[in-house]
N, C-alpha and C positions, 0 to 999 in steps of 0.2 A: 479525685483529689480529696474528697471528704473522707474516704477510707484511710487516708494517710494524715488526717488532721489539717489539711490544707483548704484552700479556697481559690476560686477563680472568679474574677470580676471583669467587667468590660466597660469601656467608655466610648460613646459615639463621638468621633472627632470630625467636625466638618472639614471637608477638603482633604483629609488624611485617611479616612476610613474608620476602622474600629481598633481601639487599643485594648489588648487583653493583658491582665495582670494575674500571674499565677504565684500564690504564696504557699510555701511549704515549711513546716517547722524544721528547725535544726535538730538533728539527731546526734546526741552526744554518745560517744563510744566509751563505755565504762573503763576505768583505769585498768582493771584486771584483764581487759581484753585488748589493750594496746600493745604495740611492740611485737614481742616474740610470738604471741599466740595469733596475732593478726595476720602475719605473713609467713609463708614457707620459704621465702627467698633465702638463699644460702648466706647472703651477706649480713643477715641479722642473727645474733646469738640466740640459741635455744629455739630456733625456728622449726616449724613443722616441716618434715621432709616432703619433697615434691610428690604429687600423686599423678596417676594417669587417668585422665578424665574424658569422658565422651559426652558431648553436648548434642541433644536431640531436639532440634528446634526448627520449625518450618519457615520462620521469618529470617531470611539471610542476614539482615543488618543486626538483629538481636543475637543470632548465633555467633556472628563474627565479634560483636562487642564482648560477649561472655568469654569467647576463646581468647581474645586479646587481654582481657583482665586476668584470666587464669595464667596465661603465659608470662605476663608481667610479674606475677607472683611466683614464678618458677615452676609451675606445673606443666606437664605434658598434656596439652589439650587439643582435641580435634572435634569438628562438628559434622553432623549429617543433617540434611534437610528433610529426610524421610524416615519415619520410624521403622519401617520394614528393613531399611538399610542398617539402621541402628541395631536391630535384633540380629542381623547377619554378622555385623562386627562383633557384637557381644558373644556370639557363638564361636568365633574364631580367635578372639584375643582376650586378654585379661585387663580389666580396668579396676581402678580403686573406687570410682564414683561415676554415676551418671546424672546429668542434669537434663531433665525432660519437661517439655511443655505439656500441659494438660490438654489443650485444645489444638488438635492437628487434623488435617484431612486424612482420609483413608483409615489409618490406625491411630486413634487418639491415645492420650496418656493412660487412661484406665485399661484400654485393650492392650497396650504395650506392657503395662505392669502385669496384667492377667497372663500374658504369654510367658513372661519370665517366671511367674509362680508356677504355672502348669509345667514348665520345663525343669523346675527345681533349681533354677539358677541362683547362686548365692548373691549375685548383684542385686536381686530384688530388695535386699535389705540395705542397699547403698545407693538409693536414688533420692535426689532432691528435685521436687517438682516446682515448676514455675507456672503461674496462672494470672490472667487478667480479670478473672471472674470469681473471686473468692466468696462472693455472696450468692452465687447461683446454687440452687439446691443440689443439682447433679454433682457439682464440684465438691461441695462440702460432704455430701453423702459418700463420695469416693475417698477423699483425703482423711477426714476425721475418724471414721470407724477403723480404718487401717493404720492410724497413727503415723501417717506419712508426712515427712517434713516438706515444707513448701515455702517459696517466696512469692509474695503478691506483686505483680507488675503494676506500675513501674517500681522497681526496687533500686536502692542505692548500691553503688559499687561496694561500699564498706559492708553492707548487709550480705552481699554475695560472698565476699572474702571470708567473713566470719562464719557463715553457714557452711561453706565448703570446708574450712579448716576444722570446724567442730565435727562434721561428719567424717572427715578423714581420721581425726584423732580417735573418735568413738569406734570407727571400724577397725583401726589398728589395735585398740585395747581389746575389742572382742576377739580378734584373731589371735592375739597373744594369750588371752585367757583360754581360748579353745585349744591352742597348742599345749599349754601347761596341763589343762584338764585331760587331754588326749594322752599325753605322756604319762600322767599319773595313773590313768585307767589301764594303760598298757602294762605298767609295772605291777599293778595289783593283780591283773588277770594272768600274768605270765607265770608259768610254773617255776618253782625253785629247783636248782640243780645241785 
């Protein structure tokens, strides 16, 4: 709670047990990020187009919550509870973004990322990590030097929406730039007839 600027207090109540009070600050969404940028849903003008998103999360309720939010926003989202299965899907299908938990059994987030880097997969640049331990040295030593985007758990639904939309927009801009650059290079290198 303290990481998010909040506080937890409790009161001992005779005959009723303990009453916990959780206080979190209200997060205002900047005006520039409201509306069209916030949601890819087709019913909003200027909306970001839907993306194909893979959620790799070992906690079923968290995975389903993320998928539900993404689908509500108009994205094509699916979840796997095992990172090995996630790597298999990524080798067989194209995704615009992967949302991956850092701490998982068997193959954790860093090992998942390393497998994508070793394979030369372009999706390695399109991953949003989620983590409940942003203060753990192992987590920060993985995320920060690699410049990897992440959301700290628990995160707000609006934070998830904004992060996903930013990464999708950035990914599409990079892809368009690469296509223009590739086409220009091809014209320069081709012989004149």
